[in-house]
C-alpha positions in Angstrom: 0.0 0.0 0.0 1.0 3.6 -0.7 0.1 6.7 1.4 -0.4 10.1 -0.2 3.4 10.6 -0.4 3.7 7.3 -2.4 6.4 5.7 -0.3 5.8 2.0 0.3 4.2 1.2 3.6 5.7 -1.8 5.3 4.7 -3.2 8.7 7.6 -4.1 11.0 6.4 -7.6 11.2 6.5 -7.9 7.4 10.2 -6.9 7.0 11.4 -10.5 6.7 8.8 -11.3 4.1 9.6 -8.1 2.1 13.3 -8.8 2.3 12.9 -12.3 1.0 10.7 -11.1 -1.8 13.5 -8.6 -2.7 16.1 -11.4 -2.7 13.8 -13.7 -4.7 13.6 -11.1 -7.4 17.2 -9.8 -7.5 19.5 -12.3 -5.6 17.7 -15.6 -5.4 20.8 -17.7 -4.5 20.8 -16.0 -1.1 17.7 -18.1 -0.3 19.2 -21.4 -1.4 22.1 -21.8 1.0 23.9 -19.6 3.6 26.3 -17.2 1.9 27.5 -13.6 1.8 25.7 -11.2 -0.4 28.0 -9.3 -2.8 26.7 -5.7 -2.8 28.6 -4.9 -6.0 26.8 -7.7 -7.8 23.5 -6.5 -6.4 24.0 -3.0 -7.8 24.9 -4.5 -11.2 21.7 -6.5 -11.2 19.7 -3.4 -10.4 21.3 -1.5 -13.2 23.0 0.9 -10.8 26.4 2.5 -11.3 28.6 2.4 -8.1 31.5 4.8 -7.6 33.7 5.9 -4.8 33.8 9.7 -4.2 34.3 12.0 -1.3 30.8 13.3 -0.4 31.5 15.9 2.3 34.4 17.5 4.1 33.4 16.0 7.4 32.9 12.5 6.0 29.5 12.3 7.8 27.6 11.0 4.7 28.6 7.5 3.8 26.3 6.8 0.8 24.2 8.6 -1.8 21.9 7.6 -4.6 20.4 9.7 -7.4 17.0 9.1 -8.8 17.2 11.6 -11.6 19.9 13.0 -13.8 21.3 16.0 -11.9 24.3 18.0 -11.0 25.8 16.5 -7.8 28.0 18.2 -5.2 31.1 16.4 -4.1 34.2 17.2 -2.1 37.8 17.3 -3.2 40.1 16.1 -0.4 43.1 17.5 -2.4 41.8 21.0 -3.1 39.7 21.1 0.1 36.6 22.4 -1.6 33.4 21.2 -3.1 32.9 20.7 -6.8 30.0 19.9 -9.2 29.6 16.8 -11.3 26.9 15.7 -13.7 25.4 12.5 -12.5 22.7 10.1 -13.8 19.7 8.4 -12.4 20.9 5.2 -10.7 24.3 6.6 -9.8 25.4 5.4 -6.3 28.3 7.0 -4.5 30.1 5.7 -1.5 32.6 7.9 0.4 36.0 6.1 0.6 36.4 7.5 4.1 33.7 5.1 5.2 36.2 2.3 4.8 38.5 4.0 7.3 35.8 5.2 9.7 33.7 2.0 9.7 34.1 -1.7 9.2 33.5 -3.6 5.9 30.2 -4.9 7.0 28.9 -1.4 7.6 30.0 -0.3 4.2 28.3 -3.3 2.6 25.2 -2.4 4.5 25.3 1.2 3.2 25.4 -0.1 -0.4 22.4 -2.4 0.2 20.7 0.5 1.9 20.9 2.6 -1.2 19.7 -0.4 -3.3 16.6 -0.6 -1.1 15.9 3.1 -1.8 16.1 2.5 -5.5 13.7 -0.5 -5.5 11.2 0.8 -2.9 11.2 4.5 -3.0 11.5 5.8 -6.6 7.8 6.6 -6.8 7.9 8.7 -3.7 11.0 10.7 -4.9 9.4 11.2 -8.4 6.2 12.4 -6.7 8.2 14.9 -4.6 9.7 16.3 -7.8 6.3 16.7 -9.4 5.1 18.7 -6.4 8.3 20.8 -6.2 10.3 21.5 -9.3 13.0 23.1 -7.3 13.4 20.1 -5.1 17.1 19.2 -5.4 17.5 16.5 -2.8 17.8 13.8 -5.3 19.9 11.7 -3.0 18.9 9.8 0.1 21.7 10.0 2.5 22.9 7.8 5.3 24.7 9.9 8.0 26.5 9.3 11.2 24.2 11.6 13.1 20.7 11.1 14.5 19.4 13.8 12.1 15.7 13.8 11.5 14.6 15.8 8.5 11.5 18.0 8.2 10.1 15.6 5.7 8.2 12.7 7.3 8.2 10.7 4.1 12.0 10.9 3.8 12.4 9.8 7.5 10.1 6.8 6.9 12.1 5.8 3.8 15.4 6.1 5.7 13.9 3.9 8.5 12.6 1.3 6.1 16.0 1.1 4.3 17.8 0.8 7.6 15.5 -2.0 8.7 15.5 -3.9 5.4 19.2 -3.8 4.4 20.5 -6.0 7.2 17.6 -8.5 6.7 18.5 -8.7 3.0 22.1 -9.5 3.9 21.0 -11.9 6.6 17.8 -13.7 5.3 16.1 -15.3 8.3 16.2 -19.0 7.5 19.7 -19.0 6.0 21.1 -17.0 8.8 19.4 -19.3 11.4 20.8 -22.4 9.6 24.4 -21.0 9.6 24.1 -19.7 13.2 22.9 -23.1 14.5 25.8 -24.8 12.6 28.4 -22.5 14.1 27.0 -22.7 17.6 27.0 -26.5 17.4 30.6 -26.6 16.0 31.9 -24.2 18.7 30.2 -26.1 21.5 31.7 -29.4 20.3 35.1 -27.8 19.9 35.2 -26.0 23.3 32.9 -28.0 25.4 31.2 -24.8 26.5 27.6 -23.9 26.8 25.7 -22.0 24.1 25.9 -18.6 25.9 29.6 -19.0 26.5 30.4 -19.4 22.8 28.2 -16.6 21.5 31.0 -14.0 21.2 33.1 -16.5 19.1 29.9 -17.4 17.1 29.3 -13.7 16.4 32.9 -13.3 15.1 32.5 -16.2 12.7 29.1 -15.0 11.4 30.4 -11.5 10.9 33.3 -12.8 8.8 31.1 -15.3 6.9 28.3 -12.9 5.9 30.4 -9.7 5.6 28.2 -7.8 8.0 28.8 -5.6 11.1 28.8 -7.0 14.6 25.7 -5.0 15.4 23.8 -6.6 12.5 24.9 -10.1 13.5 23.9 -9.6 17.2 20.5 -8.1 16.3 19.8 -11.0 13.9 20.8 -13.6 16.5 18.3 -12.0 18.9 15.6 -12.1 16.2 
């Protein structure tokens, strides 16, 4: 269902179902056996163009996606100034500083986050442009701050992408299968109880799936 702003309404209890539908359409092998999702392969399948560029001087914006052809603003770390660049619809930019400031799993999550925007939120962005020809926020941004915009629809879209991205990288049944396998192996190897091996289990799952520790921990709780 779509509200008047045309962003896709998704109930929290439906996130796993929606994530699996996303994978079934764009990355079906993720539902066949436990494996890591390759975010670069996903962008290719969606017809997106992924590039590395400095986005801001502070490095507080990790990822950006454009829904329309536009003139984007970027930052030159050499010249210490912003510059303009013609971009196309479907261009995704990841700030290389994110690799230094965060872990690989978080960077992968950022890329998938932008892919979710492209699949789920293009109608809402197009509608915003119809209502406001001067609307230039063609990119949805993932920041380090707890910033809440003045636009409820944008906030909802950011929340949805933040919830769906880790579930797409860690589909419920495949993650459960791998987690149970790792827990069993670690208990047999160490002779420890389940709770005592969880830290080791998390480390193994983080490396296997290419996700952040936070994502792995939250998924285990799920």
